[in-house]
C-alpha positions as CSV (number, residue, x, y, z in Angstrom):
1,X,-1.7,38.1,-83.0
2,X,-0.3,35.6,-80.4
3,X,3.1,34.8,-79.8
4,X,4.5,31.8,-81.4
5,X,7.2,29.5,-79.4
6,X,8.7,26.0,-80.2
7,X,9.7,23.1,-78.2
8,X,13.6,22.5,-78.0
9,X,13.2,18.8,-78.8
10,X,12.0,20.1,-82.4
11,X,15.8,20.6,-83.0
12,X,17.7,18.5,-80.5
13,X,17.4,15.1,-78.8
14,X,18.4,16.3,-75.3
15,X,19.4,19.4,-73.2
16,X,23.0,20.2,-73.0
17,X,24.6,23.8,-72.7
18,X,26.0,23.4,-76.3
19,X,22.8,21.7,-77.7
20,X,20.5,24.3,-75.8
21,X,22.5,27.3,-77.4
22,X,21.9,25.6,-80.6
23,X,18.5,25.1,-80.1
24,X,17.8,28.6,-79.1
25,X,19.7,30.3,-82.2
26,X,17.5,27.8,-84.5
27,X,14.1,29.1,-82.9
28,X,15.4,32.9,-83.3
29,X,16.7,32.1,-86.9
30,X,13.5,30.3,-88.1
31,X,11.0,33.2,-86.8
32,X,10.1,32.2,-83.5
33,X,9.1,34.7,-80.6
34,X,10.4,32.3,-77.8
35,X,11.8,28.6,-77.1
36,X,10.3,26.3,-74.7
37,X,13.2,25.0,-72.6
38,X,12.8,21.1,-71.3
39,X,13.9,22.0,-67.7
40,X,14.0,18.2,-67.2
41,X,17.8,18.5,-64.8
42,X,17.8,21.8,-63.1
43,X,20.8,20.9,-61.6
44,X,22.8,20.8,-64.9
45,X,21.0,23.8,-66.5
46,X,23.8,26.6,-67.0
47,X,21.4,29.8,-66.6
48,X,24.3,31.9,-67.3
49,X,25.2,30.7,-70.6
50,X,21.7,30.4,-71.7
51,X,20.4,33.8,-70.7
52,X,23.3,35.5,-72.6
53,X,22.5,33.0,-75.5
54,X,18.7,34.2,-75.5
55,X,19.8,37.8,-75.4
56,X,22.1,37.0,-78.6
57,X,19.1,35.4,-80.4
58,X,16.8,38.2,-79.3
59,X,14.2,35.9,-78.0
60,X,12.7,34.9,-74.6
61,X,12.1,31.5,-72.9
62,X,9.3,29.8,-71.5
63,X,10.2,26.2,-69.6
64,X,8.4,22.9,-69.3
65,X,9.2,20.1,-67.0
66,X,8.1,16.5,-66.2
67,X,8.6,15.4,-62.5
68,X,11.5,12.5,-61.7
69,X,9.9,9.3,-60.8
70,X,11.4,9.8,-57.3
71,X,9.5,13.4,-57.2
72,X,6.1,12.1,-58.2
73,X,3.8,14.5,-56.2
74,X,1.0,12.2,-55.0
75,X,3.6,10.1,-53.5
76,X,6.7,12.4,-52.7
77,X,5.4,15.7,-52.2
78,X,8.2,17.1,-50.6
79,X,10.5,15.9,-53.4
80,X,8.5,17.5,-55.9
81,X,8.2,20.9,-54.0
82,X,11.9,20.8,-54.1
83,X,12.5,19.9,-57.6
84,X,10.0,22.8,-58.7
85,X,11.8,24.9,-56.7
86,X,15.2,24.2,-58.3
87,X,13.3,24.7,-61.7
88,X,12.0,28.0,-60.6
89,X,15.1,29.2,-59.5
90,X,16.7,28.5,-62.9
91,X,13.7,30.0,-64.7
92,X,14.0,33.2,-62.6
93,X,17.8,33.4,-63.5
94,X,17.3,33.5,-67.4
95,X,14.6,36.1,-66.8
96,X,11.4,33.5,-67.9
97,X,8.2,34.0,-66.3
98,X,6.2,30.8,-67.3
99,X,6.8,27.2,-66.1
100,X,4.6,24.4,-67.5
101,X,4.4,20.9,-68.5
102,X,3.9,17.9,-65.9
103,X,4.7,19.8,-62.6
104,X,2.2,17.5,-60.9
105,X,3.7,13.9,-61.8
106,X,6.0,11.8,-63.2
107,X,5.5,10.2,-66.6
108,X,4.8,6.5,-67.2
109,X,4.6,6.0,-63.4
110,X,1.3,4.0,-62.7
111,X,-0.6,2.9,-59.8
112,X,-2.6,0.3,-61.4
113,X,-5.6,2.3,-60.2
114,X,-7.4,5.4,-60.9
115,X,-6.1,8.7,-59.2
116,X,-7.8,8.7,-55.4
117,X,-9.0,12.3,-54.0
118,X,-6.0,11.8,-51.4
119,X,-3.6,12.1,-54.5
120,X,-5.3,14.9,-56.2
121,X,-6.0,16.8,-52.8
122,X,-2.1,16.2,-52.1
123,X,-1.4,17.8,-55.9
124,X,-3.7,20.9,-55.1
125,X,-1.9,21.5,-51.6
126,X,1.4,21.7,-52.9
127,X,0.7,23.1,-56.2
128,X,-0.6,26.1,-54.0
129,X,2.6,26.3,-52.0
130,X,4.5,26.2,-55.2
131,X,2.5,28.8,-57.1
132,X,2.7,31.3,-53.9
133,X,6.5,30.9,-54.3
134,X,6.3,31.5,-57.9
135,X,4.0,34.3,-57.7
136,X,6.7,36.1,-55.4
137,X,9.2,35.7,-58.6
138,X,6.8,36.7,-61.2
139,X,6.4,33.4,-62.7
140,X,2.9,31.8,-63.9
141,X,2.6,28.0,-63.8
142,X,1.2,26.0,-66.3
143,X,-0.6,22.6,-65.6
144,X,-0.6,20.0,-68.2
145,X,-2.8,16.8,-68.5
146,X,-1.6,14.0,-70.4
147,X,-3.2,10.9,-72.1
148,X,-3.9,7.7,-70.0
149,X,-0.8,5.7,-71.5
150,X,1.3,8.4,-70.1
151,X,-0.1,9.3,-67.0
152,X,-3.3,8.9,-64.7
153,X,-3.6,11.9,-62.2
154,X,-5.1,14.3,-64.9
155,X,-6.2,13.0,-68.5
156,X,-8.6,15.4,-69.5
157,X,-8.7,19.3,-69.7
158,X,-11.8,19.2,-67.3
159,X,-9.9,17.4,-64.5
160,X,-7.0,20.1,-64.7
161,X,-9.2,22.8,-64.6
162,X,-11.1,21.4,-61.4
163,X,-8.1,21.3,-59.7
164,X,-6.6,24.7,-60.7
165,X,-10.0,25.9,-59.4
166,X,-9.4,24.0,-56.2
167,X,-6.0,25.6,-55.9
168,X,-7.5,29.1,-56.0
169,X,-4.2,30.7,-57.1
170,X,-4.1,33.6,-60.1
171,X,-0.8,32.5,-61.4
172,X,-1.6,29.0,-62.2
173,X,-3.5,28.2,-65.5
174,X,-4.5,25.5,-67.9
175,X,-1.8,23.7,-70.5
176,X,-3.5,22.0,-73.0
177,X,-1.9,19.9,-75.6
178,X,-3.5,18.7,-79.1
179,X,-1.8,15.4,-79.1
180,X,-3.3,14.5,-75.7
181,X,-6.4,15.9,-76.4
182,X,-6.6,13.8,-79.5
183,X,-6.6,10.7,-77.6
184,X,-8.4,11.4,-74.4
185,X,-11.2,14.2,-75.4
186,X,-14.3,14.1,-77.3
187,X,-13.4,16.4,-79.9
188,X,-11.4,19.5,-79.6
189,X,-13.8,22.5,-79.8
190,X,-16.0,21.8,-76.8
191,X,-13.0,21.0,-74.4
192,X,-11.1,24.3,-75.2
193,X,-14.2,26.7,-74.9
194,X,-15.4,25.0,-71.5
195,X,-12.0,25.4,-70.0
196,X,-11.5,29.2,-71.8
197,X,-11.6,30.9,-68.3
198,X,-8.2,29.1,-67.1
199,X,-6.9,28.1,-70.7
200,X,-3.1,29.9,-70.7
201,X,-0.9,27.8,-73.0
202,X,-1.2,25.2,-75.6
203,X,1.1,22.9,-77.1
204,X,0.3,22.6,-80.9
205,X,1.0,19.0,-81.6
206,X,0.2,16.5,-84.1
207,X,-1.2,13.3,-83.6
208,X,2.3,11.4,-84.4
209,X,4.1,14.2,-82.6
210,X,5.8,15.3,-86.6
211,X,4.8,17.9,-88.9
212,X,1.3,19.6,-88.2
213,X,-1.3,18.8,-90.5
214,X,-0.2,15.4,-91.6
215,X,-2.0,13.2,-88.7
216,X,-5.7,13.0,-87.5
217,X,-5.6,16.1,-85.2
218,X,-8.8,18.3,-86.3
219,X,-6.9,21.5,-86.6
220,X,-9.9,23.5,-87.8
221,X,-11.7,22.3,-84.5
222,X,-8.6,23.6,-82.8
223,X,-8.1,27.1,-84.2
224,X,-12.1,27.6,-84.0
225,X,-12.1,26.6,-80.2
226,X,-9.3,28.8,-79.4
227,X,-10.7,31.7,-81.2
228,X,-14.4,31.1,-79.4
229,X,-12.6,30.7,-75.9
230,X,-11.2,34.1,-76.8
231,X,-7.7,32.5,-76.1
232,X,-4.9,35.1,-75.3
233,X,-1.9,32.7,-74.8
234,X,0.7,31.9,-77.1
235,X,0.9,29.0,-79.7
236,X,3.7,26.5,-79.2
237,X,5.0,23.9,-81.5
238,X,5.9,20.7,-80.0
239,X,7.4,17.9,-82.1
240,X,10.0,15.3,-81.4
241,X,12.4,14.9,-84.5
242,X,15.2,13.0,-82.6
243,X,14.5,10.2,-79.8
244,X,16.7,9.3,-76.9
245,X,15.9,6.8,-74.6
246,X,14.5,8.9,-71.7
247,X,11.9,10.1,-74.2
248,X,11.1,6.6,-75.5
249,X,10.9,5.6,-71.7
250,X,8.3,8.7,-70.8
251,X,6.3,8.3,-74.3
252,X,6.9,5.1,-75.5
253,X,8.2,7.0,-79.1
254,X,10.7,5.3,-81.2
255,X,9.5,6.2,-84.8
256,X,11.5,9.0,-86.4
257,X,9.9,12.3,-87.2
258,X,8.2,12.2,-90.7
259,X,10.2,15.6,-91.6
260,X,13.4,17.1,-91.0
261,X,13.7,19.5,-88.2
262,X,14.2,22.5,-90.1
263,X,10.9,21.5,-91.9
264,X,9.0,20.6,-89.1
265,X,9.9,24.2,-87.1
266,X,9.4,26.2,-90.6
267,X,6.1,24.8,-92.0
268,X,4.9,24.3,-88.1
269,X,5.1,28.0,-87.8
270,X,3.5,28.9,-91.1
271,X,0.9,26.5,-90.5
272,X,-0.2,27.8,-86.8
273,X,0.2,31.6,-88.3
274,X,-2.2,30.6,-91.1
275,X,-4.7,29.0,-88.5
276,X,-4.6,31.8,-86.4
277,X,-5.2,34.3,-89.2
278,X,-8.1,32.2,-90.6
279,X,-10.1,32.4,-87.4
280,X,-9.1,36.3,-86.5
281,X,-7.4,34.9,-83.2
282,X,-5.7,37.8,-81.4
């Protein structure tokens, strides 16, 4: 069976040392194998404290991030690389081996035009350099694609797959997200199967970012697609139970979640486990 994880924002509205340790403990208490840490501010991240918290909780961590506006990779490639290097430093310090999310762009930043070949080529070149650094550390990268309302560089799984193929590194994978797929893809089954060769990580996220199974995501297609793609990666609950100003600015979300954090977390884990069992996902 797959490993099961949850994004820390299921329990907290922002990452501080105290809030982060709380989320780590809650993820363990509610039965998750790992927690996904939002490594949005590497310079403020207390790796020593969180490594100890993970050890106490008996779970491991992946990390995800969004590039800051002033490090949007197509426009500021050197700043983007510096930011990603600092994130790799912190992830390595806690013993993590997977960094994913919007590692190639900022959210909510647009040029008013579609992505250019030059912008995408810049991403391919810089991520190739970052992947080489990550490989020396034993870290795999996951490139997430997001919907057109949050970003413009890669909006469909096929876009992300093409970029990864062009990079040609064996430690960079495609990071899918059912929330974004629900907006951009023509269904769920076909895109997952067509990207099976590079699919390595998936956010299981409802259409309203709340409790799984209460929105418009076609979960039968998702689980069938993962099974027929022979998916070997983790299933990761992503839900936002508390909204902060930075999250509103990036995602345009301000409505509260449709259930309490403990309910979203416990029911979400059970939902993912049942779905995986039903299709024989292993």
